[in-house]
C-alpha positions in Angstrom: 0.0 0.0 0.0 1.4 3.4 -1.0 1.8 6.3 1.4 -1.3 8.0 0.1 -3.4 4.9 0.8 -2.0 4.6 4.3 -2.8 8.2 5.0 -6.4 7.8 3.9 -6.8 4.6 5.9 -5.5 6.4 9.0 -7.9 9.2 8.4 -10.8 6.8 8.0 -9.9 5.0 11.2 -9.6 8.3 13.0 -13.0 9.4 11.8 -14.6 6.1 12.7 -13.0 6.3 16.2 -14.2 9.9 16.5 -17.7 8.9 15.5 -17.8 6.1 18.1 -16.3 8.4 20.8 -18.9 11.1 19.9 -21.7 8.5 20.2 -20.3 7.3 23.6 -20.1 10.9 24.9 -23.6 11.6 23.6 -24.9 8.5 25.3 -23.0 9.4 28.5 -24.3 12.9 28.6 -27.8 11.9 27.6 -27.9 9.2 30.4 -26.4 11.7 32.9 -29.0 14.2 31.9 -31.7 11.6 32.3 -30.4 10.7 35.8 -30.3 14.3 36.8 -33.8 14.8 35.6 -35.0 11.8 37.5 -33.2 12.8 40.7 -34.7 16.3 40.4 -38.2 14.9 39.9 -37.8 12.6 42.9 -36.4 15.4 45.0 -39.4 17.5 44.2 -41.6 14.5 45.1 -39.8 14.2 48.4 -40.7 17.7 49.3 -44.4 17.0 48.4 -44.3 13.9 50.5 -43.1 15.8 53.5 -45.8 18.4 53.0 -48.4 15.6 52.6 -47.1 13.9 55.7 -47.6 17.0 57.8 -51.1 17.4 56.5 -52.0 13.8 57.1 -50.5 13.8 60.6 -52.5 16.9 61.5 -55.7 15.2 60.3 -54.8 12.0 62.3 -54.0 13.9 65.4 -57.1 16.0 65.2 -59.3 13.0 64.7 -57.8 10.9 67.5 -58.3 13.8 69.9 -61.9 14.1 68.8 -62.2 10.3 69.2 -60.8 10.6 72.7 -63.5 13.2 73.5 -66.2 10.9 72.2 -64.8 8.0 74.3 -65.0 10.1 77.4 -68.5 11.3 76.6 -69.8 7.8 75.8 -68.1 6.0 78.7 -68.3 8.7 81.4 -64.8 7.9 82.6 -61.4 9.4 82.0 -58.8 7.8 79.7 -56.1 6.3 81.9 -53.3 6.9 79.4 -53.9 9.5 76.7 -50.5 8.7 75.1 -51.4 5.0 74.9 -54.8 5.9 73.5 -53.1 7.8 70.7 -50.5 5.0 70.0 -53.2 2.4 69.8 -55.6 4.3 67.6 -52.9 5.5 65.2 -50.9 2.3 64.8 -53.6 -0.4 65.4 -56.9 1.4 64.6 -58.3 0.1 67.9 -59.7 1.7 71.1 -58.9 -0.1 74.3 -58.2 -3.3 72.4 -61.4 -3.1 70.4 -61.4 -2.3 66.6 -62.7 1.2 66.1 -66.1 1.1 64.4 -66.1 4.9 64.0 -65.5 6.3 60.5 -63.4 9.0 62.2 -60.3 6.8 61.8 -60.7 6.0 58.2 -57.7 7.5 56.4 -56.2 8.6 59.7 -54.1 5.5 60.8 -50.4 4.9 60.2 -51.2 2.2 57.7 -53.5 4.5 55.8 -50.8 7.2 55.7 -48.2 4.7 54.3 -50.7 3.3 51.7 -51.6 6.8 50.6 -47.9 7.8 50.1 -47.2 4.6 48.1 -50.3 5.1 45.9 -48.8 8.5 44.9 -45.3 7.1 44.6 -46.3 4.3 42.3 -47.5 6.9 39.8 -43.9 8.0 39.3 -42.4 4.5 39.6 -41.1 5.0 43.2 -41.3 2.9 46.3 -41.5 4.5 49.8 -40.8 2.6 53.1 -41.3 3.9 56.7 -39.6 1.8 59.3 -39.2 2.0 63.1 -41.8 4.7 63.3 -42.3 6.4 66.7 -45.2 8.7 67.6 -44.8 11.3 70.3 -47.6 13.3 71.9 -46.8 16.2 74.1 -47.4 19.9 75.0 -44.8 22.5 74.9 -47.3 25.3 75.0 -50.6 25.6 77.0 -52.6 26.2 73.8 -51.2 23.5 71.4 -50.7 19.8 71.3 -47.5 18.8 69.6 -47.5 15.5 67.7 -44.2 14.2 66.2 -43.8 11.2 63.9 -40.2 10.0 63.6 -39.4 7.3 61.0 -36.5 5.7 59.1 -37.5 6.9 55.6 -36.5 5.2 52.4 -37.5 6.3 48.9 -36.1 4.5 45.9 -36.5 4.5 42.2 -37.7 1.1 40.8 -35.0 1.2 38.2 -32.3 1.7 40.8 -31.4 5.2 39.4 -31.7 6.9 42.8 -32.3 6.2 46.5 -32.9 8.4 49.5 -32.4 7.3 53.1 -33.0 9.7 56.0 -34.5 10.0 59.5 -37.8 11.6 58.8 -39.2 13.8 61.5 -42.6 15.3 61.0 -44.0 17.6 63.7 -47.3 19.4 63.8 -49.2 21.6 66.3 -52.9 21.2 67.0 -54.7 24.1 68.8 -56.5 22.9 72.0 -59.1 25.6 71.3 -60.7 23.3 68.8 -61.8 20.9 71.6 -64.0 20.5 74.7 -62.7 20.2 78.2 -62.9 16.6 79.5 -63.3 18.0 83.1 -66.7 19.5 82.4 -67.8 16.5 80.3 -67.1 14.0 83.2 -68.1 16.2 86.1 -71.4 17.3 84.7 -72.3 13.9 83.3 -72.0 15.4 79.8 -74.9 17.9 80.6 -72.5 20.8 80.1 -69.8 21.0 77.5 -67.2 23.7 77.5 -65.1 24.4 74.5 -61.7 25.7 75.3 -61.3 29.3 74.4 -58.2 31.4 75.3 -59.0 34.5 77.3 -58.3 37.9 75.8 -58.0 39.4 79.3 -54.7 37.9 80.4 -53.0 40.5 82.7 -56.1 42.8 82.5 -58.9 41.0 84.3 -59.6 43.9 86.7 -58.0 47.1 87.8 -59.0 50.1 90.0 -62.2 48.4 91.1 -63.3 47.7 87.5 -63.9 44.0 87.1 -65.4 44.1 83.6 -62.7 41.9 82.1 -63.1 39.3 84.9 -66.9 39.2 84.6 -66.7 38.6 80.9 -63.9 36.0 81.3 -66.1 34.1 83.8 -69.4 34.5 81.9 -67.9 33.3 78.6 -66.0 30.4 80.1 -62.6 31.6 78.9 -59.4 29.8 79.8 -56.1 31.2 81.2 -52.7 29.7 81.2 -51.4 28.7 84.7 -48.5 26.5 85.5 -50.3 25.4 88.7 -53.2 24.0 86.7 -53.4 20.7 84.7 -52.7 20.8 80.9 -55.2 20.0 78.2 -53.8 16.5 77.9 -53.8 16.0 81.7 -57.5 16.6 81.7 -58.2 13.6 79.5 -56.7 11.5 82.3 -58.4 13.4 85.1 -55.0 14.5 86.4 -55.3 17.7 88.5 -51.6 18.1 89.2 -49.7 21.3 88.2 -48.2 21.4 84.7 -46.0 24.1 83.1 -48.5 24.1 80.2 -51.5 24.1 82.5 -54.8 25.9 81.7 -57.8 26.8 83.9 -61.3 28.3 83.8 -64.0 29.2 86.2 -67.0 27.0 86.8 -70.2 28.9 86.2 -72.5 28.0 89.2 -75.8 29.1 87.6 -75.1 26.8 84.6 -74.7 23.9 87.1 -77.9 24.8 88.9 -79.8 24.9 85.6 -78.8 21.3 85.0 -79.8 20.2 88.6 -76.2 19.4 89.5 -74.8 19.5 93.0 -73.4 22.9 94.0 -70.2 23.0 96.1 -69.2 25.7 98.4 -65.6 26.2 97.2 -63.4 28.0 94.8 -64.8 28.2 91.3 -61.4 27.4 89.6 -62.3 24.3 87.6 -59.7 21.8 88.7 -60.3 22.8 92.3 -64.0 22.8 92.1 -64.1 19.4 90.4 -61.7 17.7 92.8 -61.2 17.0 96.5 -59.0 20.1 96.8 -60.6 22.7 99.0 -58.4 25.7 99.7 -59.9 28.7 101.6 -61.9 30.8 99.2 -62.8 34.4 99.2 -66.5 35.2 99.6 -68.2 38.3 98.4 -65.7 39.4 95.9 -66.3 43.0 94.9 -68.1 43.6 91.6 -68.5 39.8 91.0 -71.7 37.7 91.3 -72.6 36.5 94.8 -72.0 32.9 93.8 -68.4 33.6 92.7 -65.6 32.3 94.9 -61.9 32.3 94.3 -59.0 30.9 96.4 -55.8 32.6 97.3 -53.7 29.5 96.8 -51.1 29.5 94.0 -51.7 33.2 93.6 -55.2 33.0 92.1 -56.5 36.1 93.8 -53.5 38.1 92.6 -53.6 36.7 89.0 -57.2 37.7 88.6 -56.9 41.0 90.5 -59.4 40.3 93.3 
């Protein structure tokens, strides 16, 4: 072969090699772009999953609290362990060992939440797993119940392109002002229900002989925060002990009389009135109804300005 032929052969080999290299580079970049697009779409889906989990956990928490209220109303007794009640309803869909017949729990259990997530995940060819899930119910504020779900979260593409593993912590707050006070339900035999409503008069109940704020606070059954009172969750258990997140209201004696309930000669602070506690109470409080009584224990008289 002459030199000219060799030269053209080398050129041909070079061009063919360049063509294959270009094809490989194109395939690489195309595949890389596809992976990046897939990762991006899964990342966006992960954010939507977290938002959806928050929404579903809020619904679950709200419904289980409502179910706890119903349980107290129908049974006439307190719930011994409100945390256990939550765990059982959420993870097992049972109440005190009995399958919940109420439609309230439909779509609100742990299994329902996982199924809902995977139904959405399947539409984009993804699998989601939640393992070692722990539910925590607490109060860090007198006016909110905090519910936290902690899980080992795994999301993976069915073609093994991408996989996420993380400790998923979802936390929501449910206002207690959406619910009724178990103390009143139990102690009035469900004849009187009182929805928790935060007072607008904190720090300004009465001043200079003007008790207008306190009168309205009592008449409307408002609640005030007090660390010497039981919290909202404590009230489900009938626990009258002090809690840093405690709340209290005044019992309206005329309301009890109207329902033919026994009247007690003691402080009208709810957790005192509905218990065996009986601190010395002030009679004939100026500018207040004759039936109104308040104790000086734990600074109640000072708090309410009487």
